C-alpha positions in Angstrom: 30.9 -25.0 -73.4 33.0 -27.7 -72.3 32.2 -30.7 -69.6 33.2 -28.9 -66.5 31.3 -26.2 -67.1 28.5 -28.3 -67.9 29.0 -30.5 -64.2 29.1 -27.3 -62.4 26.2 -26.1 -64.0 24.2 -29.4 -63.4 25.5 -29.7 -59.9 24.5 -26.0 -58.9 21.1 -26.9 -60.4 20.8 -29.7 -58.2 21.8 -27.9 -55.4 19.4 -25.4 -56.0 16.4 -28.0 -56.8 17.4 -29.9 -53.3 17.3 -26.4 -51.2 13.9 -25.3 -52.2 12.9 -28.7 -51.6 14.5 -29.0 -48.1 13.0 -25.3 -47.7 9.5 -26.2 -48.5 9.9 -29.8 -46.4 10.6 -27.7 -43.9 7.6 -25.3 -44.1 5.5 -28.7 -44.1 6.9 -29.8 -41.1 6.2 -26.6 -39.1 2.8 -26.5 -40.4 2.4 -29.8 -39.7 3.7 -29.5 -36.1 1.5 -26.7 -35.5 -1.8 -28.5 -36.6 -0.7 -31.8 -34.4 -0.1 -29.5 -31.1 -4.0 -28.0 -32.1 -5.3 -31.0 -32.8 -3.9 -32.8 -29.6 -5.0 -30.0 -27.4 -8.3 -30.1 -28.7 -8.8 -34.1 -27.9 -7.1 -34.0 -24.7 -9.9 -31.0 -23.6 -12.5 -33.1 -25.0 -11.5 -36.5 -23.7 -10.7 -34.2 -19.9 -14.3 -33.0 -20.5 -15.8 -36.3 -20.8 -13.7 -38.0 -17.9 -14.8 -35.0 -15.6 -18.2 -35.7 -16.5 -18.1 -39.0 -15.4 -19.1 -39.3 -11.6 -15.2 -41.2 -10.5 -12.8 -39.0 -11.9 -14.5 -36.2 -10.7 -14.8 -37.3 -7.6 -11.1 -38.1 -7.5 -10.6 -35.0 -8.6 -12.6 -33.2 -5.7 -11.2 -35.2 -3.5 -7.7 -34.1 -4.3 -8.5 -30.7 -4.3 -9.9 -30.9 -0.9 -6.7 -32.6 0.7 -4.2 -30.5 -0.5 -6.4 -27.4 0.5 -6.6 -28.7 3.8 -2.9 -29.5 4.2 -2.2 -25.7 3.0 -4.6 -24.8 5.7 -3.4 -27.0 8.5 0.3 -25.6 8.2 1.0 -22.6 10.4 2.3 -20.1 7.8 1.4 -21.3 4.5 1.1 -18.2 1.2 -2.3 -19.6 0.7 -3.5 -19.3 4.2 -2.5 -15.7 4.1 -4.1 -15.1 0.8 -7.4 -16.9 2.0 -6.8 -14.9 5.2 -6.7 -11.4 3.3 -9.4 -12.5 0.8 -11.6 -12.7 4.0 -10.7 -9.9 5.9 -11.4 -7.7 2.3 -14.6 -9.0 2.1 -15.3 -8.3 5.7 -14.4 -4.5 5.6 -15.8 -4.2 2.3 -19.1 -5.3 3.4 -19.0 -3.4 6.4 -18.5 -0.2 4.5 -21.0 -1.3 2.1 -24.0 -1.6 5.3 -22.4 1.1 6.8 -23.3 3.6 3.1 -26.4 1.8 3.3 -27.4 2.7 6.6 -26.0 6.4 5.6 -28.6 6.6 2.7 -31.3 5.2 4.6 -30.8 8.2 7.3 -30.6 11.0 4.6 -33.8 9.7 2.9 -35.7 8.9 6.0 -36.7 12.8 6.3 -38.4 12.5 2.7 -40.0 9.4 3.3 -42.5 10.6 5.8 
């Protein structure tokens, strides 16, 4: 075995070891990022829960929601207003249909109840 063969083998082994180490570090980085993301999400949700349970921040959120909903409802045409109108109409018609069905059922059972 000549000196050039030994150098080639050593360089190949070194590059293989560095490649394996790089892949290992990449896998650890991906796993660490996912764990970091999970821990961050959990911590922020706990923090937000604590803030919402305290009175001041909850009042600010409620006021902001009321302000934005009021602004949307004040517009002549807005998707939120149209959606709200559709939902109310659906509830009214559905409730009327249920009342009618209940009245029909009561009328049919009335002769048998006597």
